[in-house]
C-alpha positions in Angstrom: 62.2 10.7 11.3 62.0 8.9 7.8 60.7 5.6 9.3 58.0 7.2 11.4 56.5 9.5 8.7 56.5 6.2 6.4 54.7 4.3 9.3 52.3 7.3 9.6 51.6 7.1 5.9 51.0 3.5 6.0 48.8 3.9 9.2 46.5 6.3 7.3 46.4 3.6 4.1 45.6 1.2 5.9 42.8 2.9 7.7 41.5 4.3 4.3 41.4 1.0 2.7 39.3 -0.5 6.0 37.2 2.4 5.9 36.7 1.9 2.2 36.3 -2.2 2.5 33.7 -0.9 5.4 32.0 1.4 3.0 31.5 -1.0 0.2 30.3 -3.5 2.7 27.6 -1.3 3.6 26.7 -0.1 0.0 26.4 -4.1 -1.0 24.1 -4.8 2.1 22.0 -1.8 1.4 21.9 -3.1 -2.2 21.4 -6.4 -1.0 18.4 -5.2 1.1 16.9 -3.0 -1.3 16.4 -6.1 -3.6 12.9 -7.1 -3.7 10.7 -9.2 -5.9 10.0 -8.7 -9.6 6.4 -9.5 -10.5 5.5 -11.5 -13.7 2.1 -9.7 -14.0 1.3 -6.3 -14.5 0.3 -4.6 -11.5 -3.8 -4.1 -11.2 -5.1 -0.1 -12.0 -7.1 0.8 -8.9 -8.0 4.6 -9.7 -9.1 6.6 -6.5 -10.1 3.7 -4.6 -6.9 3.1 -2.8 -6.5 6.8 -1.6 -10.0 6.7 -0.5 -9.4 3.7 1.6 -6.4 5.8 3.3 -3.7 2.9 1.9 -2.3 4.5 -1.2 1.2 4.1 0.6 0.7 0.3 -0.3 0.7 1.1 -3.9 4.4 2.4 -4.3 5.6 -0.6 -1.9 3.8 -3.2 -3.6 5.4 -2.8 -6.7 8.4 -4.5 -5.6 6.8 -6.4 -2.1 4.2 -8.9 -2.1 3.4 -8.0 1.5 1.7 -4.5 0.6 0.0 -5.9 -2.7 -1.5 -8.7 -0.7 -3.0 -6.0 2.1 -4.4 -4.4 -1.2 -6.0 -6.9 -2.2 -7.4 -7.9 1.3 -8.7 -4.3 1.4 -10.5 -4.7 -1.9 -12.2 -8.0 -0.3 -13.0 -6.8 3.1 -13.8 -3.1 2.9 -15.2 -3.2 -0.8 -16.0 -6.8 -1.3 -14.8 -6.4 -4.6 -13.7 -9.6 -4.9 -12.7 -9.5 -8.9 -10.3 -6.7 -7.8 -9.1 -8.4 -4.9 -8.3 -11.3 -6.7 -6.3 -9.3 -9.2 -4.4 -8.2 -6.5 -3.8 -11.6 -4.9 -2.5 -12.8 -8.2 -0.5 -10.3 -8.6 1.4 -10.7 -5.6 1.9 -14.2 -6.4 3.5 -13.4 -9.3 6.1 -12.1 -7.3 6.6 -15.4 -4.6 3.6 -17.4 -3.5 3.1 -17.0 0.0 0.4 -19.3 1.9 -1.8 -16.4 3.4 -2.0 -14.7 0.1 -3.1 -18.1 -1.7 -5.9 -18.6 1.0 -7.2 -15.2 0.6 -7.3 -15.7 -3.3 -9.1 -19.1 -2.5 -11.8 -17.0 -0.2 -12.4 -14.6 -3.2 -13.0 -17.3 -5.7 -15.5 -18.9 -3.3 -17.1 -15.7 -3.1 -17.2 -15.5 -6.7 -18.5 -18.8 -6.7 -15.8 -19.9 -9.0 -15.3 -23.3 -6.4 -12.9 -25.4 -8.6 -10.2 -22.2 -9.0 -11.0 -21.8 -5.0 -9.9 -25.2 -4.5 -6.7 -24.7 -6.9 -5.7 -21.7 -4.4 -6.9 -23.3 -1.5 -4.5 -26.4 -1.9 -1.9 -24.2 -2.6 -2.3 -22.2 0.8 -2.0 -25.7 2.2 0.8 -26.6 0.5 2.7 -24.0 1.6 1.6 -24.3 5.3 -1.1 -22.1 5.8 -3.1 -24.1 8.3 -6.3 -21.9 8.1 -6.5 -22.8 4.6 -7.8 -26.4 5.6 -11.4 -25.1 6.9 -11.6 -22.8 4.2 -11.2 -26.0 1.6 -13.7 -27.7 3.8 -16.1 -24.7 3.2 -15.4 -24.7 -0.8 -16.1 -28.6 -0.8 -19.2 -27.7 1.4 -20.6 -25.2 -0.8 -19.8 -27.6 -4.0 -22.7 -30.0 -2.1 -18.9 -32.4 -2.1 -19.8 -33.3 1.5 -17.3 -36.3 1.6 -14.5 -34.0 0.6 -15.8 -31.0 3.1 -16.0 -33.7 5.9 -12.2 -34.6 4.8 -10.9 -31.1 5.3 -13.1 -30.1 8.2 -11.8 -33.1 10.3 -8.0 -32.1 9.0 -8.8 -28.3 10.2 -10.3 -29.7 13.2 -6.9 -31.7 14.2 -5.0 -28.7 13.6 -6.9 -27.1 16.2 -9.8 -24.9 14.5 -12.3 -25.6 17.0 -15.3 -24.2 14.6 -15.0 -26.9 12.8 -16.5 -29.3 15.0 -20.0 -27.9 13.9 -19.1 -28.5 10.1 -18.1 -31.8 10.9 -21.7 -32.2 12.3 -22.9 -30.5 9.5 -21.1 -32.6 6.6 -22.2 -35.8 8.5 -25.8 -35.1 8.6 -25.6 -34.1 4.9 -24.2 -37.7 4.3 -27.0 -39.2 6.4 -24.5 -40.1 9.0 -27.1 -39.0 11.8 -25.2 -40.8 14.8 -22.0 -39.1 13.7 -23.4 -36.1 13.4 -25.2 -36.0 16.9 -21.7 -36.7 18.2 -20.1 -33.8 16.7 -22.9 -31.1 17.4 -23.0 -32.7 21.2 -19.1 -31.9 21.4 -19.7 -28.5 20.2 -22.6 -28.0 22.7 -20.2 -29.1 25.5 -17.7 -26.6 24.5 -20.6 -23.8 24.6 -20.3 -23.2 21.0 -23.6 -21.3 20.1 -23.7 -22.4 16.3 -23.7 -26.2 17.7 -26.6 -25.4 19.5 -28.1 -24.0 16.4 -27.6 -26.4 14.3 -28.2 -29.7 16.9 -31.6 -27.9 17.2 -32.7 -27.9 13.7 -30.9 -31.5 13.3 -33.8 -32.4 15.6 -36.4 -31.3 14.2 -35.7 -31.9 10.5 -33.3 -34.8 10.6 -34.6 -36.4 13.7 -38.0 -35.6 14.3 -37.6 -35.0 18.1 -39.3 -31.8 18.8 -38.8 -32.2 22.2 -34.9 -31.8 21.8 -35.2 -29.3 19.0 -37.3 -27.2 21.7 -34.6 -27.8 24.5 -31.5 -26.6 22.3 -32.9 -23.8 20.7 -34.5 -22.3 23.8 -31.3 -22.3 25.5 -29.8 -20.2 22.6 -32.2 -17.1 24.3 -30.3 -14.2 25.2 -27.3 -15.5 23.7 -27.1 -14.4 20.1 -31.1 -14.9 19.8 -33.7 -13.4 21.2 -36.7 -15.0 23.3 -39.2 -13.3 20.5 -37.1 -15.1 17.6 -36.5 -18.0 19.1 -40.6 -18.3 20.2 -41.1 -17.2 16.5 -39.2 -20.5 15.0 -40.4 -22.9 17.5 -44.1 -22.0 17.4 -45.1 -20.5 13.7 -41.7 -22.0 11.5 -42.1 -25.1 13.2 -45.5 -25.7 14.7 -44.3 -27.2 17.6 -47.2 -27.3 20.4 -46.9 -25.1 23.4 -46.8 -28.1 25.7 -43.6 -29.7 24.1 -41.7 -26.1 24.1 -42.5 -26.1 27.8 -41.1 -29.5 28.3 -38.0 -28.4 26.3 -37.4 -25.5 28.4 -37.6 -27.7 31.3 -35.1 -30.1 29.8 -32.5 -27.7 29.2 -32.6 -26.3 32.7 -32.6 -29.4 34.4 -30.3 -31.6 32.0 -26.6 -31.8 32.5 -26.3 -31.8 28.5 -26.7 -28.2 28.4 -24.0 -26.2 29.5 -25.8 -22.9 28.0 -29.1 -22.6 29.8 -32.2 -20.0 29.8 -33.2 -19.4 33.2 -35.9 -16.6 32.4 -39.6 -17.1 32.0 -41.2 -18.2 28.6 -44.3 -16.2 29.0 -46.5 -18.8 26.5 -49.7 -18.3 26.0 
């Protein structure tokens, strides 16, 4: 009888110890989960803007978490276009832990502020953190700095990583560098994929750089009823570029009949 009692006590003690161990483990796991990041920069002041934007809850989480801080910065950038304040939040988030996406957003804000040298640093940081979207952004910063060699370098890297819109930017950079044949090839590559920006830019390329009014007319006319109205296209051709109606008509026929134009305008021009 005494042995049974002792056995029961032992079982109870064992269960108590087991439950205590489980509780200790659970507490430790909870404590581990609750461990957040510590910022080395002070949290930016935001006044009532966060409440007005409906993101006040992010402010509390941003004390120890870089993601909500980054989201606040993004809201300042995209909703209020306050790039200075956005940058404060991106830098604050970065002071907890560097993130590729956050660095990319910081680069964009600095580009908008025309602080290009700083933007380059942040874009490069994003690239180092494997955020590939920053490749195109870095090309854009260099393009705005009129550094077309470096712009071409980074646009090409972006294109190789699958950034399709870079095709037109590669054409633009080559055009700025006087590499007209390369520019034409890249514009045509974009046109082949029905990239409307490529149509727009190759039209301007043929008018300003190559001085070919026929092709300039054809590629510009092809955009009618896509992102441009007929009246706006004819205004460019007739009033801005002063291209004769006869040439415009030939351009219209060219884009209708040539296989070089995946996008075609089949309506009437109604030229006087």
